[in-house]
C-alpha positions in Angstrom: 98.4 80.0 95.7 97.5 80.9 92.1 95.4 83.9 91.4 92.3 83.4 89.2 92.0 85.4 86.0 88.9 87.1 87.4 90.8 88.2 90.5 93.7 89.5 88.5 91.3 91.4 86.3 89.5 92.8 89.3 92.7 94.0 90.9 94.0 95.5 87.7 90.8 97.3 86.9 90.1 98.6 90.5 93.7 99.6 91.4 95.1 100.7 88.1 92.5 101.5 85.5 89.8 103.0 87.8 92.5 104.9 89.8 93.5 106.9 86.7 91.6 110.3 86.6 91.8 110.3 82.8 89.6 107.2 82.7 86.7 109.0 84.2 83.8 109.6 81.7 85.1 106.9 79.3 84.0 103.4 78.3 86.4 100.5 78.9 87.7 98.3 76.0 87.4 94.8 77.3 89.7 93.3 74.7 92.4 95.9 75.3 92.3 95.2 79.0 92.4 91.4 78.4 95.4 91.8 76.2 97.2 93.9 78.7 97.0 91.4 81.6 97.0 88.2 79.5 93.5 86.8 80.2 90.4 86.1 78.1 87.4 88.5 78.0 85.4 86.2 80.3 87.3 87.1 83.5 87.2 90.7 82.5 83.4 90.6 82.3 83.3 88.8 85.7 85.4 91.5 87.2 83.3 94.2 85.7 80.2 92.6 87.3 81.9 92.8 90.7 82.9 96.4 90.1 79.4 97.3 89.0 78.0 95.9 92.3 80.4 98.3 94.0 79.1 101.1 91.8 82.6 101.8 90.5 81.5 101.2 86.9 78.2 101.3 85.1 77.3 98.5 82.6 75.5 100.1 79.7 73.7 97.7 77.3 75.3 97.4 73.9 78.0 99.9 74.9 80.0 98.2 77.7 81.4 99.4 81.0 81.4 103.1 81.7 83.5 104.8 84.3 81.5 107.6 85.8 83.1 110.9 87.0 83.1 111.5 90.7 80.4 114.2 91.5 80.8 116.9 94.1 78.2 115.0 96.2 80.2 111.8 96.0 83.4 113.6 97.0 81.7 115.0 100.1 80.3 111.6 101.0 83.7 109.9 100.5 85.3 112.4 102.9 82.5 112.0 105.5 82.9 108.3 105.5 86.7 108.5 105.6 86.4 110.8 108.6 84.2 108.4 110.5 86.5 105.5 109.9 89.8 107.3 110.4 88.7 109.1 113.6 87.5 105.9 115.1 90.8 104.2 114.2 92.7 107.0 115.9 90.7 106.6 119.1 91.2 102.8 119.0 95.0 102.8 118.5 95.4 105.4 121.2 93.2 103.4 123.6 95.2 100.2 122.9 98.6 101.8 122.6 99.0 100.5 119.1 99.5 103.8 117.2 101.8 102.9 114.2 104.0 105.9 114.4 107.0 104.5 112.6 104.9 103.1 109.8 103.1 106.4 109.4 106.4 108.3 109.3 107.8 105.9 106.7 104.7 106.5 104.5 105.1 110.2 105.0 108.8 110.0 103.9 107.7 108.1 100.8 105.6 111.1 99.7 108.5 113.6 99.6 109.9 114.5 96.3 107.8 112.0 94.3 105.7 112.2 91.2 101.9 112.8 91.6 100.9 109.1 91.4 103.5 107.9 93.8 102.7 110.8 96.2 99.0 109.8 96.2 99.7 106.1 96.6 101.8 106.9 99.6 99.1 109.2 100.9 96.5 106.4 100.6 98.9 104.0 102.3 99.4 106.5 105.2 95.7 106.5 106.0 95.3 102.8 105.4 98.1 102.1 107.9 96.2 104.0 110.6 92.9 102.2 109.9 94.5 98.8 109.8 96.2 99.4 113.1 92.8 99.6 114.8 92.7 95.8 114.6 89.2 95.6 113.2 89.3 93.5 110.0 85.8 94.4 108.9 86.7 98.1 109.3 89.9 97.6 107.3 88.1 95.8 104.5 85.4 98.6 104.3 88.2 101.2 104.1 89.9 99.3 101.3 86.8 99.5 99.1 87.4 103.3 99.0 90.9 103.0 97.6 90.1 103.6 93.9 88.0 106.6 94.7 90.7 107.9 97.1 93.4 107.7 94.5 91.3 109.3 91.8 90.1 112.2 93.9 93.5 112.7 95.4 95.2 112.9 92.0 92.5 115.3 90.7 93.0 117.6 93.6 96.8 117.5 93.4 96.9 118.1 89.6 94.3 120.8 89.5 94.6 122.4 93.0 96.8 125.1 94.3 100.6 124.9 93.9 101.0 124.6 97.6 98.6 121.7 98.1 101.4 119.0 98.1 103.3 120.7 100.9 100.1 121.3 102.8 99.3 117.6 102.7 102.7 116.8 104.2 102.1 119.4 106.9 98.7 118.0 107.7 100.0 114.4 107.8 102.8 115.6 110.2 100.1 117.1 112.5 98.2 113.8 112.5 101.4 111.8 113.5 102.3 114.4 116.1 98.8 114.2 117.7 99.0 110.4 117.7 102.5 110.4 119.2 101.2 112.7 122.0 98.6 110.2 122.8 95.6 112.6 123.0 92.6 111.5 121.0 91.1 115.0 120.9 93.9 116.6 118.9 94.2 113.5 116.8 90.5 113.7 115.8 90.9 117.4 115.1 94.0 116.9 112.9 92.3 114.2 110.9 89.2 116.4 110.4 91.3 119.4 109.4 93.2 117.4 106.8 90.1 115.8 105.3 88.3 119.2 105.2 91.2 120.8 103.4 91.3 117.8 101.0 87.7 118.3 100.2 88.1 122.0 99.6 90.9 121.3 97.1 88.8 118.7 95.3 85.7 120.9 95.1 87.7 123.9 93.9 88.3 122.3 90.5 84.9 120.7 89.9 
């Protein structure tokens, strides 16, 4: 099945352009993006309308599409929402016996010894695997809408945080996997909360 120009533009903008911390606080050049992915400016504009509806860009009259910086309040709200979704997912997979331990370990292995961008992509995949394993498609789609913000906030924290943050993330992920493998929802919830709280502290430390 062929992918429309609008959908190609939407995917590229949301998962590549908007996931770059350097793009925050800048205006997008429609023609440059169109040239990069080989489409006309019309599908770029259609994609920007979709992203504007998701509040990922702001359409400014006579100036174009602006990528706003994530505020401290937005970072807190993002972590709160992730916590609700991820803790629910953990409880569901443990109740149904569908905890994706091997997939989580594979994503964790992909984080080791990688550059910042690959590290954060694997980090995002780690959490997405858990949420998808809950078997609730609407929940999974809701979580997927957070991806661009997750990648940006993760990269910002990694590049501007403490030197030990990378290893701390790996340790926190290992704790989540261990709790899920043990089959106890209480420690699993606590491990997720501890990880997200530490992530937020790292993000806010450099605002």
